[in-house]
C-alpha positions as MATLAB code, in Angstrom:
seq = 'VSIDDSLLEDKESLQILLISAINDVLAMVAQNRSSMANDVLGGFGGMKL';
ca = [
      -7.161    4.678   -0.555;
      -5.269    7.915   -0.711;
      -2.029    8.606    1.120;
      -0.866   12.142    1.740;
       2.540   12.727    0.126;
       3.964   14.062    3.396;
       3.437   10.650    5.001;
       5.619    8.958    2.420;
       8.636   10.744    3.856;
       8.116    9.229    7.308;
       7.922    5.470    6.845;
       7.488    4.694   10.559;
       4.512    7.051   10.936;
       2.889    5.579    7.843;
       3.356    2.058    9.199;
       1.783    3.043   12.526;
      -1.180    4.681   10.787;
      -1.740    1.672    8.528;
      -1.553   -0.801   11.407;
      -3.978    1.318   13.404;
      -6.409    1.523   10.486;
      -6.231   -2.235    9.896;
      -6.796   -2.952   13.592;
      -9.830   -0.626   13.584;
     -11.293   -2.471   10.601;
     -10.668   -5.866   12.207;
     -12.400   -4.697   15.400;
     -15.392   -3.468   13.383;
     -15.583   -6.790   11.525;
     -15.488   -8.756   14.788;
     -18.198   -6.571   16.301;
     -20.339   -6.873   13.178;
     -19.880  -10.657   13.109;
     -20.880  -10.904   16.766;
     -23.924   -8.715   16.203;
     -25.005  -10.781   13.213;
     -24.577  -14.020   15.180;
     -26.694  -12.626   18.004;
     -29.373  -11.599   15.507;
     -29.431  -15.074   13.972;
     -29.152  -17.072   17.197;
     -31.186  -14.766   19.421;
     -34.387  -16.683   18.733;
     -32.900  -19.957   19.978;
     -32.432  -18.804   23.572;
     -35.718  -20.289   24.797;
     -35.309  -23.700   23.206;
     -34.936  -26.720   25.449;
     -32.949  -29.591   24.006;
];
């Protein structure tokens, strides 16, 4: 991770950027997890229990 030196002067902007980046990663993880679950469980849709 690299942080531009100009961002270090504005703590609030840096905090907003970091929170935004973390939220983006969490959203990608959730989407990936959902996609993987659908891939794994997709074949069970026709089963009758």
